[in-house]
C-alpha positions in Angstrom: 62.1 65.7 112.8 60.8 68.1 115.5 62.9 69.9 117.4 62.4 68.1 120.9 63.8 65.1 118.5 66.5 66.7 117.7 67.6 68.5 121.0 67.0 65.0 122.4 69.3 63.1 120.3 72.0 66.5 120.7 71.8 65.4 124.5 72.7 61.9 123.5 75.8 63.6 122.2 77.0 66.0 124.3 80.3 65.5 125.4 82.2 66.7 128.1 85.0 68.0 127.2 84.6 69.1 123.9 81.8 71.4 126.4 84.7 73.0 128.2 86.6 73.8 125.6 83.7 75.7 124.2 83.2 77.0 127.4 86.1 78.4 127.5 85.7 80.1 123.9 82.9 81.5 124.8 79.2 79.1 124.6 77.1 79.2 127.3 74.5 77.1 129.1 72.3 75.6 128.2 74.1 73.5 125.6 75.4 70.1 125.1 79.0 70.0 123.7 78.4 67.6 120.2 81.4 67.8 118.6 80.3 69.2 114.9 81.3 66.0 113.2 78.7 64.2 115.2 75.9 66.4 113.6 76.8 65.4 110.3 74.8 62.2 110.3 71.8 64.8 111.5 72.8 67.1 108.8 72.3 64.9 106.2 69.0 63.3 107.3 67.1 66.6 107.8 69.6 67.9 104.6 67.5 71.9 103.8 65.1 73.0 106.2 64.0 76.2 106.6 61.6 76.3 109.1 63.1 73.8 110.9 66.3 75.8 111.1 64.7 79.1 112.2 63.6 76.6 115.4 66.5 75.3 116.3 68.2 79.0 116.0 65.3 80.0 118.6 66.4 77.6 121.3 69.1 79.7 122.6 70.8 76.3 122.5 74.5 76.8 121.4 74.6 73.4 119.5 71.3 73.4 117.6 72.0 77.3 117.1 75.3 75.7 115.0 73.1 72.5 113.6 70.7 75.6 112.1 73.2 76.5 110.2 74.1 73.4 108.4 70.6 72.7 107.5 69.2 76.3 106.3 67.8 77.0 103.6 69.9 80.4 102.7 67.4 81.5 99.5 64.4 80.9 101.6 66.1 83.3 104.4 64.5 87.2 104.7 66.1 90.2 105.4 64.5 90.0 108.6 65.8 86.6 109.2 69.1 87.3 108.7 69.1 90.2 111.1 67.4 88.2 113.9 70.5 85.4 113.7 73.1 87.9 113.6 71.7 89.5 116.8 70.7 86.2 118.8 74.2 84.8 118.2 76.1 85.7 121.6 79.5 84.2 120.9 81.8 83.9 117.8 81.3 80.0 117.4 77.5 81.1 115.8 78.2 85.0 114.4 81.0 83.5 112.6 80.0 80.7 111.3 76.2 79.7 111.1 75.2 83.3 110.9 77.6 84.1 107.8 77.1 80.4 106.5 73.6 81.4 105.8 73.4 85.0 104.9 76.7 84.5 102.8 74.4 82.1 100.2 71.6 84.3 100.8 70.4 87.1 97.9 71.5 89.8 100.8 75.1 88.4 101.1 76.7 91.6 100.1 73.9 94.1 101.4 73.7 92.6 104.8 77.8 92.1 105.2 78.3 95.9 104.9 75.4 96.7 107.3 77.1 94.2 109.8 80.3 95.5 109.5 79.4 98.9 110.4 78.0 97.6 113.8 79.7 98.6 116.8 78.5 96.1 118.4 81.1 92.8 118.3 79.2 89.9 117.5 77.7 92.1 114.6 80.7 93.0 113.3 82.0 89.9 113.1 79.2 88.4 111.4 79.4 90.9 108.8 83.5 90.3 108.0 83.1 86.8 107.9 79.7 86.9 105.7 81.6 89.0 103.4 84.4 86.8 103.3 82.3 83.8 102.6 81.0 85.7 100.1 83.9 86.1 97.8 84.8 82.6 98.5 81.6 81.0 96.9 81.3 84.3 94.2 82.7 84.8 90.9 84.9 88.1 90.2 82.7 89.2 88.0 79.7 89.2 90.6 82.1 90.9 93.1 82.7 94.6 93.5 86.2 94.1 92.8 87.2 98.7 94.4 84.7 97.8 97.5 86.6 95.1 98.4 89.9 97.2 98.0 88.2 99.8 100.3 87.3 97.1 103.0 91.5 96.1 102.8 92.4 100.1 103.4 89.6 100.7 106.0 91.6 96.9 107.6 95.1 98.2 107.1 94.3 101.8 108.9 92.1 100.0 111.6 92.1 96.3 112.6 94.6 96.6 115.5 92.3 99.4 117.0 89.3 96.8 116.1 87.3 94.9 119.3 88.9 91.2 119.8 87.4 89.2 117.4 86.6 91.7 114.6 90.7 91.6 114.4 90.3 87.7 113.9 87.7 88.2 111.2 89.1 91.0 109.4 92.6 88.8 108.9 90.3 85.9 107.9 88.7 88.9 105.1 92.4 89.5 103.8 92.9 85.6 103.7 89.7 85.7 101.7 90.4 88.4 99.5 94.0 87.5 98.6 93.5 83.4 98.3 90.3 83.9 95.9 90.9 87.0 93.9 93.7 87.3 91.7 93.2 91.1 90.7 93.5 91.7 94.5 96.3 89.6 95.7 98.8 92.2 95.6 96.8 94.1 97.6 95.6 91.9 100.4 99.7 90.7 100.8 100.2 94.0 101.1 97.8 94.4 103.8 98.9 91.6 105.7 102.2 93.0 105.9 101.0 96.8 106.6 98.8 94.8 110.0 101.9 92.5 111.0 101.3 90.8 113.3 97.2 89.9 114.7 96.8 89.5 118.3 93.4 87.7 119.2 92.5 86.4 122.7 91.5 82.8 121.9 89.9 81.8 125.3 93.2 81.0 127.1 93.2 77.9 124.2 96.2 77.2 122.1 94.4 78.1 118.9 96.0 80.1 116.4 95.6 83.4 114.2 95.8 82.3 111.1 98.8 84.2 109.4 97.6 85.9 106.1 100.0 86.4 104.0 101.6 82.1 104.3 97.6 81.1 103.9 97.2 83.1 100.6 100.7 82.1 98.9 100.7 78.2 100.3 96.5 78.8 98.7 97.7 79.2 95.4 98.7 76.5 92.7 101.3 77.1 89.4 100.2 81.1 90.3 96.5 80.2 90.6 94.2 80.6 93.0 91.8 77.7 94.4 88.4 77.3 92.5 85.2 78.9 94.1 83.9 76.6 96.9 80.0 75.5 96.1 79.5 75.8 100.0 81.6 77.1 102.4 79.3 75.2 105.6 81.3 72.7 106.9 
């Protein structure tokens, strides 16, 4: 499939109601408002395609940028590719999903997550927190830097409420990921969630809510054990 073919198909799948919702969340023209479920057949046909994902992302069309994250070949992404995507992700559905998914499965996951977390640009910092959260979800404990993750939890306990709007959301997601998947840090993650308390995030005037970290972590455990690591975070 070529990029024009895919864009034409995405346009035909556009949903006006979905488009209105996404615009309230931060999407901007040009885009079509394609439901994620309607992208899945395209993803299934293409599977992974490094070059095509780069071209789709560079269209600047939100639907195509999201699809790029579904078909990206993380093993082939360079540091420059990932930074380009993080810089070009103008709203959270791209920065916190397409970019984070791709980066988390790349050889540079931890490196890029830390670098982006330190950015003073909200969308890039969000990509960083989301990348690290996804990396935890797919990476065995023995390959994780647990002291580093503990340090990030400590940072969150002290700074979450002073962080920009969507950064608060992704910090909360990091607490959930650490507490859900890492048994040795579950207690610290729960303590962090208690110290932080209610996390307020402006959700674009929609009914979306911030996940409550304590209950989310507790419900994820079965017989006192964390869930198995995920094969992929893309969805």
